C-alpha positions as CSV (number, residue, x, y, z in Angstrom):
1,X,-0.6,-46.0,11.0
2,X,-0.6,-48.6,7.5
3,X,-3.5,-50.3,9.4
4,X,-5.6,-47.4,10.4
5,X,-5.2,-46.5,6.7
6,X,-6.2,-49.6,5.2
7,X,-9.1,-50.8,7.7
8,X,-10.6,-47.3,8.6
9,X,-9.8,-44.3,6.7
10,X,-9.8,-45.9,3.2
11,X,-13.6,-46.8,4.0
12,X,-14.6,-43.6,4.9
13,X,-16.0,-42.6,1.9
14,X,-18.6,-45.3,1.9
15,X,-20.4,-43.8,5.1
16,X,-20.7,-40.5,2.7
17,X,-22.0,-42.7,-0.1
18,X,-24.6,-44.2,1.8
19,X,-25.4,-41.5,4.3
20,X,-29.0,-41.1,3.0
21,X,-29.9,-44.2,3.5
22,X,-30.5,-44.1,7.1
23,X,-33.0,-40.9,6.4
24,X,-35.0,-43.8,4.6
25,X,-35.8,-45.9,7.9
26,X,-34.3,-43.8,10.7
27,X,-32.6,-46.9,12.2
28,X,-31.4,-47.2,16.1
29,X,-28.2,-47.5,14.6
30,X,-26.9,-47.7,10.8
31,X,-24.9,-46.2,8.2
32,X,-24.0,-42.9,10.2
33,X,-23.1,-44.9,13.2
34,X,-20.2,-46.9,11.0
35,X,-20.4,-49.6,14.0
36,X,-20.0,-52.8,13.7
37,X,-23.9,-54.3,13.4
38,X,-26.9,-52.3,12.7
39,X,-29.7,-52.0,15.0
40,X,-33.5,-51.2,13.9
41,X,-36.7,-51.4,15.3
42,X,-38.9,-54.4,14.8
43,X,-42.8,-55.0,15.6
44,X,-43.6,-58.8,14.1
45,X,-42.2,-61.5,12.0
46,X,-39.0,-61.3,10.4
47,X,-38.1,-62.8,7.2
48,X,-34.4,-63.0,5.8
49,X,-32.7,-64.3,3.0
50,X,-29.3,-63.7,1.8
51,X,-28.2,-64.0,-2.0
52,X,-25.3,-63.9,-4.2
53,X,-22.0,-63.9,-4.7
54,X,-23.3,-61.5,-7.7
55,X,-21.0,-60.8,-10.5
56,X,-20.4,-56.7,-11.0
57,X,-22.3,-57.0,-14.4
58,X,-25.6,-57.8,-12.4
59,X,-25.3,-55.5,-9.5
60,X,-24.9,-52.6,-11.9
61,X,-28.1,-53.4,-13.3
62,X,-30.4,-55.0,-10.1
63,X,-28.9,-57.1,-7.6
64,X,-30.7,-55.9,-4.9
65,X,-34.0,-56.6,-6.5
66,X,-32.9,-60.3,-7.0
67,X,-31.9,-60.4,-3.2
68,X,-35.4,-58.8,-2.4
69,X,-37.6,-61.1,-4.5
70,X,-37.0,-64.1,-2.1
71,X,-38.3,-62.3,0.6
72,X,-41.3,-60.4,-1.1
73,X,-42.6,-63.4,-2.4
74,X,-42.9,-65.3,0.9
75,X,-45.3,-62.2,2.0
76,X,-42.8,-59.7,3.5
77,X,-42.1,-55.9,2.7
78,X,-38.0,-55.4,2.9
79,X,-37.2,-53.2,5.6
80,X,-33.5,-53.0,5.1
81,X,-30.5,-54.8,3.1
82,X,-27.0,-55.7,4.3
83,X,-24.1,-56.4,1.5
84,X,-20.4,-57.7,1.3
85,X,-18.8,-56.4,-1.5
86,X,-14.9,-57.4,-2.8
87,X,-13.2,-55.9,-5.5
88,X,-10.6,-52.9,-6.8
89,X,-11.5,-49.3,-5.2
90,X,-13.0,-48.3,-8.6
91,X,-15.2,-51.6,-9.0
92,X,-16.5,-51.0,-5.4
93,X,-17.8,-47.4,-5.8
94,X,-19.5,-48.0,-8.9
95,X,-21.7,-51.3,-7.2
96,X,-22.0,-49.1,-4.4
97,X,-23.2,-46.2,-6.4
98,X,-25.5,-48.7,-8.4
99,X,-26.9,-49.9,-5.2
100,X,-27.6,-47.1,-3.8
101,X,-29.8,-45.8,-6.8
102,X,-31.5,-49.5,-6.7
103,X,-32.1,-48.9,-2.6
104,X,-33.5,-45.3,-3.3
105,X,-35.8,-46.7,-6.1
106,X,-37.3,-49.3,-4.3
107,X,-37.3,-48.0,-0.8
108,X,-35.2,-50.9,0.8
109,X,-32.2,-49.1,2.6
110,X,-28.8,-50.3,2.3
111,X,-27.8,-49.7,6.4
112,X,-24.2,-51.4,6.7
113,X,-22.3,-54.2,5.5
114,X,-18.6,-55.4,4.7
115,X,-16.5,-54.3,2.2
116,X,-12.9,-55.8,1.3
117,X,-10.2,-54.0,-1.4
118,X,-8.6,-57.0,-3.4
119,X,-7.4,-56.8,-7.3
120,X,-9.9,-60.2,-8.4
121,X,-13.2,-60.3,-9.6
122,X,-15.6,-58.2,-8.2
123,X,-18.4,-59.3,-6.2
124,X,-21.5,-59.1,-4.1
125,X,-23.7,-60.6,-1.6
126,X,-26.6,-59.1,-0.2
127,X,-29.1,-59.7,2.7
128,X,-32.5,-58.6,2.9
129,X,-34.6,-58.5,6.1
130,X,-38.2,-57.9,5.7
131,X,-41.3,-57.7,8.0
132,X,-44.1,-60.2,7.4
133,X,-47.2,-58.7,6.3
134,X,-49.5,-61.4,6.6
135,X,-50.3,-64.2,9.2
136,X,-47.6,-67.0,7.8
137,X,-45.2,-66.9,5.3
138,X,-46.2,-68.2,1.8
139,X,-43.8,-71.5,1.3
140,X,-42.8,-73.2,-1.9
141,X,-44.6,-76.7,-1.0
142,X,-48.0,-75.6,-0.4
143,X,-49.3,-76.6,-4.2
144,X,-53.0,-78.5,-4.2
145,X,-54.1,-80.8,-6.4
146,X,-56.4,-78.3,-8.9
147,X,-54.6,-75.4,-8.7
148,X,-53.9,-73.4,-11.2
149,X,-50.3,-72.4,-12.1
150,X,-49.4,-68.9,-13.3
151,X,-46.2,-66.2,-13.4
152,X,-47.1,-63.0,-11.8
153,X,-45.0,-60.2,-13.0
154,X,-43.4,-59.3,-15.9
155,X,-39.7,-60.7,-16.4
156,X,-36.9,-58.2,-14.8
157,X,-35.2,-57.7,-17.8
158,X,-33.6,-54.8,-19.5
159,X,-31.3,-52.0,-18.1
160,X,-31.4,-50.6,-14.6
161,X,-34.0,-48.3,-14.7
162,X,-36.2,-50.7,-16.4
163,X,-35.8,-53.8,-14.3
164,X,-36.5,-51.1,-11.0
165,X,-40.0,-50.1,-12.8
166,X,-41.1,-53.4,-13.6
167,X,-40.1,-54.4,-10.0
168,X,-41.9,-51.4,-8.4
169,X,-45.0,-52.7,-10.3
170,X,-44.6,-56.5,-9.5
171,X,-44.1,-55.4,-5.6
172,X,-46.8,-53.2,-5.5
173,X,-49.5,-55.9,-7.1
174,X,-48.4,-58.4,-5.0
175,X,-48.8,-56.7,-1.6
176,X,-52.0,-55.7,-2.8
177,X,-52.8,-59.2,-3.1
178,X,-51.6,-60.7,-0.2
179,X,-54.3,-59.6,1.7
180,X,-57.2,-60.3,-0.8
181,X,-55.5,-63.6,-2.1
182,X,-55.2,-67.2,-1.0
183,X,-52.0,-68.3,-2.4
184,X,-51.0,-71.9,-1.7
185,X,-47.4,-71.9,-3.0
186,X,-45.2,-69.4,-4.5
187,X,-41.5,-69.0,-5.4
188,X,-39.1,-66.4,-7.6
189,X,-38.3,-67.9,-10.7
190,X,-34.6,-67.2,-10.4
191,X,-31.5,-69.9,-10.7
192,X,-32.5,-72.4,-13.3
193,X,-35.5,-70.9,-14.6
194,X,-38.9,-72.7,-14.8
195,X,-37.3,-75.8,-15.1
196,X,-35.3,-75.8,-11.6
197,X,-38.2,-74.1,-9.8
198,X,-40.6,-76.4,-10.9
199,X,-39.0,-79.3,-9.8
200,X,-38.0,-78.0,-6.7
201,X,-41.9,-77.3,-6.0
202,X,-43.0,-80.3,-7.1
203,X,-40.8,-82.4,-4.9
204,X,-41.5,-79.9,-1.7
205,X,-45.3,-80.8,-2.1
206,X,-45.4,-84.5,-3.6
207,X,-47.5,-83.0,-6.9
208,X,-47.0,-82.8,-10.4
209,X,-47.1,-79.8,-12.4
210,X,-48.5,-79.6,-15.8
211,X,-47.4,-76.8,-17.8
212,X,-48.7,-75.6,-21.0
213,X,-47.4,-76.7,-23.9
214,X,-46.4,-73.5,-25.4
215,X,-45.3,-71.0,-22.9
216,X,-44.0,-67.3,-23.0
217,X,-40.4,-67.9,-22.0
218,X,-37.5,-69.9,-22.2
219,X,-37.8,-72.8,-19.8
220,X,-34.1,-72.0,-18.1
221,X,-34.0,-68.4,-18.5
222,X,-33.8,-66.4,-15.0
223,X,-37.4,-64.4,-15.2
224,X,-36.9,-62.9,-11.6
225,X,-40.8,-62.9,-11.5
226,X,-43.4,-65.2,-9.3
227,X,-44.6,-68.8,-10.5
228,X,-48.2,-68.9,-8.2
229,X,-50.5,-71.8,-7.2
230,X,-53.6,-71.3,-6.1
231,X,-57.6,-72.5,-6.8
232,X,-59.5,-71.4,-9.9
233,X,-61.4,-68.9,-7.8
234,X,-58.6,-67.6,-5.8
235,X,-56.8,-67.0,-9.6
236,X,-59.9,-65.0,-10.8
237,X,-59.1,-62.3,-7.7
238,X,-55.3,-62.3,-8.2
239,X,-56.0,-61.3,-12.1
240,X,-58.4,-58.7,-11.4
241,X,-55.3,-57.1,-9.1
242,X,-53.0,-57.7,-11.8
243,X,-55.3,-55.7,-14.8
244,X,-55.6,-52.9,-12.0
245,X,-52.2,-52.7,-11.3
246,X,-51.0,-53.2,-15.0
247,X,-48.8,-56.0,-13.6
248,X,-48.5,-59.0,-16.1
249,X,-50.5,-62.6,-15.3
250,X,-50.3,-65.4,-17.5
251,X,-51.3,-68.7,-16.4
252,X,-49.2,-71.4,-17.3
253,X,-50.5,-74.7,-16.1
254,X,-52.4,-77.1,-13.6
255,X,-51.3,-78.9,-10.5
256,X,-52.2,-83.0,-10.7
């Protein structure tokens, strides 16, 4: 029947393309089950975020990274991801292949999702679910008077491999720092760049962020690294970890 071909058999290739994802996580119910939901063992607090819809251009470069930073910056290690894809079959094949490569590089298995064949602009949304590795999530509203404001990590620009390499350095250094450094607030620098992110953090914390006159990056460009506020002593600890991990860190201002 046409409906069986359209809604079942036409998607079989996705199971094959992503079959290796289950090996990364060994879920109770994952890609190989091809069921209506996934099931994963969890031990502690869960942090989840969904982002998109991304354009195909971004999906082919680093959409999984951008979706993951919302979870990582809160202090959670990504456990798995889910996607929603729409587009023609050639576009879907290209996006799934890129997401597979990104998932393997970042060790964030993509174990479920939803796919719609449609002759329209190819788009993708991604949900990332992580396990909190510290007691409480790091909020974007916790800045304190006297905090140093810094940027942590390289901007995630460049081609796909370059972005993956930068993201791995950022994530590794961040998770090392989380158990050694007291961070008052943090946020990934995404939509709207520093202009939007700083405004939001100021509004939520009720404090003024004073940025240096000369900044290393354009104010309105997405960087996908982290803006962090913390006191001077903790900044020195973070700076030391960044140096050891070869992760870029730059002091860009202070909180009033």
